[in-house]
LOVEX-557675 format. One record per residue (C-alpha): y, x, z; residue number from 0. Coordinates in steps of 0.1 Angstrom, whole numbers, plus 5000, padded with zeros to 4 digits. Layout:
BEGIN
+------+------+------+-----+
:   c2 :   c1 :   c3 : pos :
+------+------+------+-----+
:    Y :    X :    Z : NUM :
...
+------+------+------+-----+
This chain:
BEGIN
+------+------+------+-----+
:   c2 :   c1 :   c3 : pos :
+------+------+------+-----+
: 1791 : 1613 : 4469 :   0 :
: 1832 : 1624 : 4462 :   1 :
: 1859 : 1632 : 4482 :   2 :
: 1895 : 1629 : 4471 :   3 :
: 1926 : 1650 : 4488 :   4 :
: 1961 : 1648 : 4473 :   5 :
: 1989 : 1669 : 4482 :   6 :
: 2015 : 1645 : 4477 :   7 :
: 1999 : 1619 : 4497 :   8 :
: 1975 : 1634 : 4519 :   9 :
: 1949 : 1618 : 4502 :  10 :
: 1920 : 1634 : 4486 :  11 :
: 1891 : 1620 : 4466 :  12 :
: 1863 : 1644 : 4455 :  13 :
: 1829 : 1643 : 4437 :  14 :
: 1805 : 1659 : 4460 :  15 :
: 1775 : 1675 : 4439 :  16 :
: 1741 : 1689 : 4442 :  17 :
: 1705 : 1690 : 4428 :  18 :
: 1682 : 1658 : 4429 :  19 :
: 1657 : 1677 : 4462 :  20 :
: 1692 : 1687 : 4480 :  21 :
: 1690 : 1725 : 4472 :  22 :
: 1725 : 1735 : 4480 :  23 :
: 1724 : 1710 : 4513 :  24 :
: 1697 : 1729 : 4525 :  25 :
: 1714 : 1769 : 4516 :  26 :
: 1741 : 1748 : 4538 :  27 :
: 1767 : 1747 : 4507 :  28 :
: 1788 : 1721 : 4494 :  29 :
: 1802 : 1714 : 4459 :  30 :
: 1824 : 1692 : 4448 :  31 :
: 1851 : 1686 : 4422 :  32 :
: 1887 : 1669 : 4421 :  33 :
: 1915 : 1664 : 4410 :  34 :
: 1951 : 1681 : 4417 :  35 :
: 1981 : 1677 : 4393 :  36 :
: 1962 : 1663 : 4364 :  37 :
: 1935 : 1696 : 4367 :  38 :
: 1905 : 1694 : 4372 :  39 :
: 1892 : 1716 : 4405 :  40 :
: 1854 : 1730 : 4411 :  41 :
: 1858 : 1742 : 4451 :  42 :
: 1826 : 1757 : 4468 :  43 :
: 1827 : 1765 : 4502 :  44 :
: 1795 : 1788 : 4508 :  45 :
: 1798 : 1804 : 4549 :  46 :
: 1833 : 1789 : 4558 :  47 :
: 1845 : 1809 : 4523 :  48 :
: 1857 : 1786 : 4494 :  49 :
: 1862 : 1791 : 4459 :  50 :
: 1881 : 1771 : 4436 :  51 :
: 1877 : 1772 : 4398 :  52 :
: 1894 : 1751 : 4371 :  53 :
: 1870 : 1729 : 4350 :  54 :
: 1859 : 1698 : 4334 :  55 :
: 1834 : 1673 : 4353 :  56 :
: 1804 : 1680 : 4329 :  57 :
: 1798 : 1719 : 4332 :  58 :
: 1795 : 1737 : 4363 :  59 :
: 1821 : 1769 : 4356 :  60 :
: 1807 : 1799 : 4350 :  61 :
: 1820 : 1819 : 4374 :  62 :
: 1806 : 1794 : 4404 :  63 :
: 1772 : 1788 : 4384 :  64 :
: 1767 : 1828 : 4393 :  65 :
: 1773 : 1827 : 4424 :  66 :
: 1748 : 1794 : 4428 :  67 :
: 1719 : 1808 : 4400 :  68 :
: 1694 : 1813 : 4428 :  69 :
: 1694 : 1784 : 4447 :  70 :
: 1696 : 1765 : 4413 :  71 :
: 1676 : 1781 : 4389 :  72 :
: 1684 : 1758 : 4365 :  73 :
: 1676 : 1728 : 4378 :  74 :
: 1705 : 1697 : 4372 :  75 :
: 1731 : 1690 : 4390 :  76 :
: 1737 : 1656 : 4396 :  77 :
: 1762 : 1631 : 4415 :  78 :
: 1756 : 1626 : 4456 :  79 :
: 1791 : 1615 : 4467 :  80 :
: 1820 : 1604 : 4465 :  81 :
: 1846 : 1608 : 4493 :  82 :
: 1883 : 1598 : 4501 :  83 :
: 1898 : 1618 : 4528 :  84 :
: 1935 : 1602 : 4543 :  85 :
: 1929 : 1605 : 4577 :  86 :
: 1896 : 1593 : 4582 :  87 :
: 1870 : 1599 : 4556 :  88 :
: 1857 : 1569 : 4531 :  89 :
: 1826 : 1569 : 4511 :  90 :
: 1834 : 1554 : 4478 :  91 :
: 1813 : 1535 : 4455 :  92 :
: 1837 : 1531 : 4426 :  93 :
: 1872 : 1521 : 4445 :  94 :
: 1849 : 1504 : 4466 :  95 :
: 1845 : 1517 : 4506 :  96 :
: 1812 : 1516 : 4512 :  97 :
: 1819 : 1535 : 4552 :  98 :
: 1841 : 1553 : 4569 :  99 :
: 1834 : 1586 : 4589 : 100 :
: 1857 : 1604 : 4613 : 101 :
: 1848 : 1634 : 4592 : 102 :
: 1836 : 1654 : 4562 : 103 :
: 1810 : 1669 : 4576 : 104 :
: 1795 : 1637 : 4587 : 105 :
: 1800 : 1617 : 4556 : 106 :
: 1782 : 1640 : 4539 : 107 :
: 1753 : 1647 : 4563 : 108 :
: 1717 : 1636 : 4549 : 109 :
: 1683 : 1638 : 4561 : 110 :
: 1666 : 1660 : 4538 : 111 :
: 1629 : 1656 : 4535 : 112 :
: 1610 : 1692 : 4546 : 113 :
: 1577 : 1698 : 4531 : 114 :
: 1551 : 1686 : 4559 : 115 :
: 1541 : 1720 : 4578 : 116 :
: 1500 : 1723 : 4571 : 117 :
: 1476 : 1712 : 4596 : 118 :
: 1458 : 1731 : 4624 : 119 :
: 1424 : 1731 : 4603 : 120 :
: 1441 : 1733 : 4572 : 121 :
: 1427 : 1758 : 4548 : 122 :
: 1445 : 1794 : 4557 : 123 :
: 1460 : 1798 : 4523 : 124 :
: 1482 : 1767 : 4529 : 125 :
: 1498 : 1782 : 4560 : 126 :
: 1502 : 1811 : 4537 : 127 :
: 1526 : 1792 : 4514 : 128 :
: 1538 : 1779 : 4540 : 129 :
: 1549 : 1811 : 4553 : 130 :
: 1559 : 1822 : 4517 : 131 :
: 1580 : 1787 : 4517 : 132 :
: 1603 : 1796 : 4546 : 133 :
: 1611 : 1826 : 4533 : 134 :
: 1622 : 1821 : 4499 : 135 :
: 1643 : 1791 : 4514 : 136 :
: 1662 : 1821 : 4533 : 137 :
: 1663 : 1840 : 4500 : 138 :
: 1680 : 1812 : 4485 : 139 :
: 1706 : 1808 : 4514 : 140 :
: 1714 : 1844 : 4519 : 141 :
: 1724 : 1852 : 4482 : 142 :
: 1749 : 1832 : 4478 : 143 :
: 1762 : 1842 : 4503 : 144 :
: 1755 : 1883 : 4494 : 145 :
: 1775 : 1874 : 4462 : 146 :
: 1808 : 1859 : 4477 : 147 :
: 1815 : 1876 : 4509 : 148 :
: 1807 : 1909 : 4518 : 149 :
: 1783 : 1895 : 4548 : 150 :
: 1765 : 1925 : 4564 : 151 :
: 1738 : 1899 : 4583 : 152 :
: 1731 : 1880 : 4546 : 153 :
: 1722 : 1913 : 4534 : 154 :
: 1701 : 1916 : 4566 : 155 :
: 1687 : 1883 : 4564 : 156 :
: 1678 : 1885 : 4527 : 157 :
: 1662 : 1915 : 4529 : 158 :
: 1644 : 1909 : 4560 : 159 :
: 1628 : 1877 : 4546 : 160 :
: 1616 : 1898 : 4514 : 161 :
: 1599 : 1922 : 4539 : 162 :
: 1578 : 1897 : 4550 : 163 :
: 1568 : 1878 : 4522 : 164 :
: 1558 : 1911 : 4510 : 165 :
: 1540 : 1922 : 4544 : 166 :
: 1524 : 1881 : 4547 : 167 :
: 1511 : 1889 : 4511 : 168 :
: 1495 : 1918 : 4518 : 169 :
: 1479 : 1909 : 4550 : 170 :
: 1468 : 1880 : 4532 : 171 :
: 1455 : 1900 : 4501 : 172 :
: 1417 : 1886 : 4507 : 173 :
: 1426 : 1855 : 4500 : 174 :
: 1446 : 1859 : 4465 : 175 :
: 1439 : 1872 : 4435 : 176 :
: 1444 : 1913 : 4435 : 177 :
: 1463 : 1919 : 4409 : 178 :
: 1490 : 1891 : 4413 : 179 :
: 1492 : 1897 : 4447 : 180 :
: 1498 : 1937 : 4442 : 181 :
: 1524 : 1930 : 4407 : 182 :
: 1545 : 1912 : 4436 : 183 :
: 1545 : 1931 : 4462 : 184 :
: 1559 : 1960 : 4443 : 185 :
: 1587 : 1939 : 4433 : 186 :
: 1593 : 1927 : 4468 : 187 :
: 1591 : 1964 : 4474 : 188 :
: 1616 : 1975 : 4449 : 189 :
: 1640 : 1946 : 4460 : 190 :
: 1639 : 1958 : 4498 : 191 :
: 1648 : 1996 : 4483 : 192 :
: 1675 : 1985 : 4462 : 193 :
: 1693 : 1970 : 4494 : 194 :
: 1682 : 1991 : 4521 : 195 :
: 1706 : 2021 : 4514 : 196 :
: 1734 : 1994 : 4519 : 197 :
: 1715 : 1982 : 4547 : 198 :
: 1709 : 2015 : 4565 : 199 :
: 1747 : 2023 : 4557 : 200 :
: 1757 : 1988 : 4578 : 201 :
: 1729 : 1995 : 4603 : 202 :
: 1747 : 2031 : 4612 : 203 :
: 1784 : 2023 : 4609 : 204 :
: 1779 : 1995 : 4634 : 205 :
: 1762 : 2018 : 4656 : 206 :
: 1791 : 2043 : 4657 : 207 :
: 1818 : 2020 : 4662 : 208 :
: 1798 : 1999 : 4686 : 209 :
: 1794 : 2033 : 4710 : 210 :
: 1833 : 2036 : 4709 : 211 :
: 1827 : 2072 : 4692 : 212 :
: 1852 : 2070 : 4667 : 213 :
: 1880 : 2094 : 4671 : 214 :
: 1900 : 2120 : 4647 : 215 :
: 1871 : 2143 : 4644 : 216 :
: 1849 : 2115 : 4637 : 217 :
: 1870 : 2094 : 4611 : 218 :
: 1865 : 2117 : 4581 : 219 :
: 1824 : 2109 : 4583 : 220 :
: 1830 : 2072 : 4588 : 221 :
: 1852 : 2075 : 4558 : 222 :
: 1823 : 2090 : 4539 : 223 :
: 1799 : 2063 : 4548 : 224 :
: 1827 : 2039 : 4542 : 225 :
: 1827 : 2051 : 4504 : 226 :
: 1789 : 2053 : 4502 : 227 :
: 1788 : 2018 : 4513 : 228 :
: 1807 : 2007 : 4478 : 229 :
: 1785 : 2026 : 4463 : 230 :
: 1754 : 2012 : 4478 : 231 :
: 1769 : 1975 : 4474 : 232 :
: 1775 : 1979 : 4437 : 233 :
: 1733 : 1994 : 4438 : 234 :
: 1728 : 1956 : 4455 : 235 :
: 1749 : 1936 : 4434 : 236 :
: 1727 : 1955 : 4402 : 237 :
: 1697 : 1942 : 4414 : 238 :
: 1708 : 1910 : 4426 : 239 :
: 1718 : 1906 : 4385 : 240 :
: 1691 : 1919 : 4371 : 241 :
: 1658 : 1900 : 4354 : 242 :
: 1639 : 1918 : 4374 : 243 :
: 1648 : 1898 : 4405 : 244 :
: 1651 : 1864 : 4388 : 245 :
: 1618 : 1871 : 4379 : 246 :
: 1608 : 1880 : 4416 : 247 :
: 1616 : 1848 : 4424 : 248 :
: 1601 : 1827 : 4401 : 249 :
: 1567 : 1845 : 4412 : 250 :
: 1575 : 1837 : 4446 : 251 :
: 1576 : 1800 : 4435 : 252 :
: 1541 : 1806 : 4421 : 253 :
: 1535 : 1823 : 4455 : 254 :
: 1544 : 1788 : 4476 : 255 :
: 1535 : 1761 : 4448 : 256 :
: 1503 : 1772 : 4434 : 257 :
: 1489 : 1813 : 4444 : 258 :
: 1462 : 1827 : 4427 : 259 :
: 1430 : 1819 : 4454 : 260 :
: 1401 : 1840 : 4455 : 261 :
: 1386 : 1828 : 4490 : 262 :
: 1393 : 1801 : 4504 : 263 :
: 1374 : 1810 : 4537 : 264 :
: 1398 : 1837 : 4551 : 265 :
: 1407 : 1831 : 4591 : 266 :
: 1440 : 1836 : 4604 : 267 :
: 1428 : 1849 : 4629 : 268 :
: 1408 : 1877 : 4618 : 269 :
: 1436 : 1887 : 4596 : 270 :
: 1458 : 1887 : 4630 : 271 :
: 1430 : 1901 : 4650 : 272 :
: 1425 : 1930 : 4623 : 273 :
: 1463 : 1940 : 4620 : 274 :
: 1467 : 1944 : 4660 : 275 :
: 1433 : 1969 : 4660 : 276 :
: 1448 : 1987 : 4633 : 277 :
: 1483 : 1994 : 4654 : 278 :
: 1458 : 2003 : 4683 : 279 :
: 1448 : 2030 : 4664 : 280 :
: 1480 : 2041 : 4651 : 281 :
: 1492 : 2039 : 4687 : 282 :
: 1469 : 2062 : 4700 : 283 :
: 1469 : 2088 : 4670 : 284 :
: 1505 : 2092 : 4684 : 285 :
: 1493 : 2113 : 4714 : 286 :
: 1519 : 2131 : 4733 : 287 :
: 1547 : 2146 : 4710 : 288 :
: 1541 : 2124 : 4678 : 289 :
: 1563 : 2133 : 4647 : 290 :
: 1592 : 2109 : 4636 : 291 :
: 1569 : 2101 : 4609 : 292 :
: 1542 : 2089 : 4631 : 293 :
: 1560 : 2066 : 4647 : 294 :
: 1578 : 2057 : 4618 : 295 :
: 1542 : 2041 : 4608 : 296 :
: 1539 : 2028 : 4645 : 297 :
: 1568 : 2009 : 4639 : 298 :
: 1557 : 1997 : 4600 : 299 :
: 1523 : 1989 : 4615 : 300 :
: 1536 : 1966 : 4646 : 301 :
: 1558 : 1942 : 4619 : 302 :
: 1526 : 1935 : 4598 : 303 :
: 1507 : 1931 : 4633 : 304 :
: 1539 : 1906 : 4644 : 305 :
: 1540 : 1887 : 4613 : 306 :
: 1504 : 1884 : 4607 : 307 :
: 1506 : 1869 : 4644 : 308 :
: 1532 : 1843 : 4637 : 309 :
: 1513 : 1830 : 4606 : 310 :
: 1485 : 1826 : 4629 : 311 :
: 1505 : 1808 : 4656 : 312 :
: 1496 : 1771 : 4641 : 313 :
: 1459 : 1780 : 4646 : 314 :
: 1459 : 1806 : 4677 : 315 :
: 1483 : 1788 : 4695 : 316 :
: 1506 : 1801 : 4724 : 317 :
: 1487 : 1836 : 4724 : 318 :
: 1494 : 1846 : 4693 : 319 :
: 1527 : 1834 : 4702 : 320 :
: 1535 : 1855 : 4728 : 321 :
: 1517 : 1886 : 4713 : 322 :
: 1545 : 1884 : 4683 : 323 :
: 1575 : 1884 : 4707 : 324 :
: 1561 : 1914 : 4724 : 325 :
: 1554 : 1928 : 4690 : 326 :
: 1590 : 1924 : 4679 : 327 :
: 1602 : 1944 : 4719 : 328 :
: 1582 : 1971 : 4707 : 329 :
: 1594 : 1966 : 4667 : 330 :
: 1628 : 1971 : 4688 : 331 :
: 1618 : 2004 : 4708 : 332 :
: 1603 : 2022 : 4675 : 333 :
: 1630 : 2002 : 4655 : 334 :
: 1662 : 2021 : 4670 : 335 :
: 1638 : 2059 : 4667 : 336 :
: 1640 : 2053 : 4636 : 337 :
: 1678 : 2041 : 4630 : 338 :
: 1687 : 2074 : 4650 : 339 :
: 1658 : 2094 : 4627 : 340 :
: 1677 : 2080 : 4596 : 341 :
: 1712 : 2089 : 4608 : 342 :
: 1707 : 2124 : 4618 : 343 :
: 1696 : 2128 : 4583 : 344 :
: 1728 : 2113 : 4567 : 345 :
: 1750 : 2127 : 4589 : 346 :
: 1732 : 2163 : 4587 : 347 :
: 1740 : 2155 : 4549 : 348 :
: 1776 : 2150 : 4555 : 349 :
: 1778 : 2176 : 4579 : 350 :
: 1779 : 2203 : 4542 : 351 :
: 1810 : 2189 : 4535 : 352 :
: 1848 : 2202 : 4547 : 353 :
: 1859 : 2176 : 4561 : 354 :
: 1838 : 2155 : 4574 : 355 :
: 1816 : 2187 : 4589 : 356 :
: 1827 : 2191 : 4628 : 357 :
: 1828 : 2151 : 4633 : 358 :
: 1792 : 2148 : 4615 : 359 :
: 1774 : 2177 : 4637 : 360 :
: 1789 : 2160 : 4670 : 361 :
: 1772 : 2129 : 4660 : 362 :
: 1743 : 2143 : 4650 : 363 :
: 1738 : 2153 : 4689 : 364 :
: 1746 : 2119 : 4700 : 365 :
: 1716 : 2105 : 4674 : 366 :
: 1694 : 2130 : 4688 : 367 :
: 1703 : 2120 : 4723 : 368 :
: 1693 : 2084 : 4707 : 369 :
: 1661 : 2092 : 4696 : 370 :
: 1647 : 2112 : 4727 : 371 :
: 1660 : 2080 : 4746 : 372 :
: 1638 : 2054 : 4723 : 373 :
: 1609 : 2079 : 4719 : 374 :
: 1609 : 2078 : 4761 : 375 :
: 1602 : 2039 : 4758 : 376 :
: 1576 : 2041 : 4738 : 377 :
: 1544 : 2043 : 4758 : 378 :
: 1558 : 2015 : 4787 : 379 :
: 1562 : 1994 : 4757 : 380 :
: 1528 : 1995 : 4736 : 381 :
: 1513 : 1990 : 4775 : 382 :
: 1533 : 1959 : 4772 : 383 :
: 1523 : 1947 : 4739 : 384 :
: 1483 : 1957 : 4743 : 385 :
: 1484 : 1937 : 4772 : 386 :
: 1491 : 1908 : 4748 : 387 :
: 1470 : 1919 : 4724 : 388 :
: 1438 : 1920 : 4741 : 389 :
: 1447 : 1885 : 4754 : 390 :
: 1455 : 1869 : 4724 : 391 :
: 1429 : 1886 : 4700 : 392 :
: 1399 : 1889 : 4723 : 393 :
+------+------+------+-----+
């Protein structure tokens, strides 16, 4: 496809590129090349941000190739359309107009063939592969956004996809080769840790701003956190630029395409039931005055129970979906508690610095109240989840 635009007469003609299987389209990325005043320009739009780099017609400029390293992964680019824009948008074949459109997005809309979802009675490993395929696609979508834009949502989405993939590999471990699974889980844990400081800092900054508590006293704390965030972003960038990360993605593709299967008779409802029962034991052990670490453990167990339920939805049906929804609400409660714990630890560390000591002390007290409110909500949230669990995994 080609789209063309010319600043002098309002007409633009440009050639659009993608892989044969439309990887960039799936990631909501547009890549085109056009001529302007005799100079070839490559233009890439990611998350509504356009990057423009001079370059010849054969090779993608390295600056753009670095951004697209994950969705492309060495796959060749092909011309998928030529468009001429002058008021309306014309789809071209050579210089012949094949069809006209009202706008560029309509002209570039193509039906991308999505992989078929496994049937209800398909082997469990097929459902595991489909779940992992979704997480890998989310990583491929989020990664270029993180590289070109300081986007907190994209960092969060990438980290969540990695965590979901790690959790499903752990709960489905009885069906897979243990050594291979352990190695991939460890690499996914490493990626989560490399992104974790950046994400935790983003969460804390968002909370402080949303709470309306920024003042002259607390401004030094925010300034310190902003500096910490820049350091954390450099760490995240280094991780995404590392060979270990690219190798990890290669292994995720193995998990999607042909994972090393050990047992084909594993049942998804049994996996989800097991994770729910483990969560129940963890919550019962909390008692009336659980430690912060115990509540954090309950949060981790809730995530595993939720993701296992999501994995089982195609087999179990609405009961599993309703349980997963309630598990998400329980997670929100214990998650707010953990966010307050992490925030308090970060703020206490800042309270030892001269310029931020007073403001950090004020904010620590607020986190204590936040933590107490979350604790008070845990019993009710668990009762609701337990009712759903008994219905889903009876």
